[in-house]
N, C-alpha and C positions, 0 to 999 in steps of 0.2 A: 432601312428599307421599309416602305409602306406595305403591310401584309394583310391578307385575309387568312384566318386560321380555321381549319376544319375541326370542329369541336363536337364530339359525341356526348361528352359528360363522363366518359370512362377514364381510367387511370392514365393511359398513354397520351390521349389528346389533351387532357387537362394539364398534364405536366408540360406538354408542348406549348400550351397557351401561356403559361407562366414564363417559360424560357423566351418565347418570342416577345412577350410584353417587356421583358427585361432588356432584350437586345435590339428590338426594332420598334417601329410604330405600327401597332395593330389597329387597322381601320375598323375591322369588325370580325366577329367570330360567327361562322355559319354552322348550323345544325340541320339535320334532315330527318323529317318524320316520314318514313317510308313503309310503315306497317310492321316493323319488327316487334316481336313480343315484349321487348324490354324498353322500347322507345319512351313509354310513359314514366319509366323509372329513371332513365339517364338524362332526359332533356331538362328536367328541373335542376339537376346537378350542373349542367352546362350553364343554365341561366344564373345559378347561384354564384359561380366563379366570375362570370362576366360582370355581374353586379358588384361583386367585391372589388374587382380591378377597374371598374369604370369603363368597360369595353362594351360597345354596341353588340347586341346578340340578336340574330335573326334565325328563325326556324323555317325552313323551306318545305312545304308539303309535297310529298311525292307518293300519293296513294296509288298511283298506277303500278308501282313496283309490287305492292301487296296484291293488287288485282290481277296482274298479268304475268308475274314472274313466279318461278318455282324454287322454294327453299323452306326448310324447316325452321329457319330463323324468323320467318314471317308468320303473322297471325293466320294467314291462309294455308300455312304448311302444317306438317305433322309435329309430333312431340320433339322437344329438344333432347338430343342424345346426351349421355353422360360419358365421361372419360377424358383423357388427355387430348390436347389439340392434335397430337401426332397420330391418334387413333383413326382408323379408316372411317368409322361411323361419323366422325365429326365433319366429314365432307358434305353431309346433308345440310349444314348451316351456311354453305356458300351461297351468296346471292349473285347470280350471274351479272358480270359487268358493272356491279354496283359502284366501284371506285372510279371507273372510267366516266360514268355518268356524273358522279358527285364532283370530281375534279374539273370536268368540263363546265359545269354550272358555276363552280367557284372561280374559274378563270374568267368567265364572262362577267361575273359579279365584280371581280377584282378590277377588270378593265373599265367597267362602268362606273366605278367609285374611286378612281384615281390611285389604286394600289398597283404595286409593281410585282407582287409575287403571292403565291399561295403556299401555306405551310401545312404539312400533313404528317401524321405520326406513326407510320408502319415500323415494325421492328422485327428482329430475327424470329421471334416466337410465332409470328403470323405466317412465316414462310412455309410451314408444314402443309397447309391446305389452301391458303389464299394466294392464288397466282397473281392477283392484282395488288399484292403487297410486296412483290419481289422487284429487284432492280431490272430484271428482264422485261418487265412491264413498265416500270416507272421511268426508266431512262428514255425509251422512245415516247412515252407519254409527255415527259418534260419537254422533249424536242417539239412535239406536236403543239403543246400549249404555247411555247415560245414562238414558233414559226406561224402559228395560226391566229395570233393576236397582234394588233397594231402596237400594243404596249410591250410586246415581247415578255409576257408574263412568265416569271420563273417559278419552278416547283421546288420548294425546300422540303427535304425529308431527313432531318438531322439524326433521327433515331434508327435509320434503316439498317445499320450495322451493330446496333446495341440490343442486348437482351432486356427483358422486362425488369429484372433485378437492377440493372444499371440505370434504367429509367426511374425507378423508385428512388435510388440513391440520388439522382439528379434532382428529383422533386423535393426530397428532404432538404437538400441544400437551398432550394428555392422557397422553403417555408410552406410546402404543400400540406393541406389537410386531406388525407386520402379517405377519411371517413365520409367526405362529401363527394365521392365519386361512385359510379355504378358500373359493374361488369356483367353480372349474371344474365345469361340469355333468357332465362325463364321468366324474368320480370315479376316475381312474386314479392311479398312484403319484405323479405330479407334474402340475401344471397343463398342459393341452394347449397353451394359448396361442392357440387359434384359435376356440373357441366364443364366443358372444356375451358371456358373463360374463367370460371371460378377456380379450377385446379391451377391454371396458370397464374392467377392473381395470388393465390396462396404461395406458390413457388417464388413469385417475385419478391415478396416481403422476406421470405426465408433467405433467398439469395442476397438480398440487400442487407440482411442482418438487423432489420428493424421490426418493431412490433406491428403486427397486422391489426388495424383498427376495425376490420370488417366483422359484422355479425353474420354468421352462417347458420343454416338450419341444423346442420349436423356437427356443430362445434361444441 
């Protein structure tokens, strides 16, 4: 199948890129610069892996999200909270309707460039606070993309029932270099080790039983 892959440069989407490249024809990988505090750290990682695999990489600017939406994940928002994803305070990092917007853009791009589907990498760890990473959202969204495009664009989400440790295991099998991925929401020189996505990243390598190559501030 000809696919467009949504690629942030993080652990999950980069693993997805390698799996889709193995099993399908990846027409292009799409990243989005929407004003997140860590965009400048993760987007070069996305470009690195696309270059390594010989896949076309495009970054779509979406400054309007930072300008008009409310979230502490954004440069226009407050400080990034610390703690586990399951903690109540992590809800402040939700960007309203972000995935609905990105998936719609990706579907339009896919149809415009002869692709048949869009691949996206949500997993069970996202389900705590991100409603648009759950099947309750993704199933009707998949139906909308299919019914709303002449090409009947499919939405692939192969990791949606997997945890992050299982994704790391998959990536190791695919030969992934996880030192070339970025997770930390704070977007500083190295991973903080304390925000929700850093905590989950650490847990993922522990669950997978492999060495974590990440440099953390408090390691």
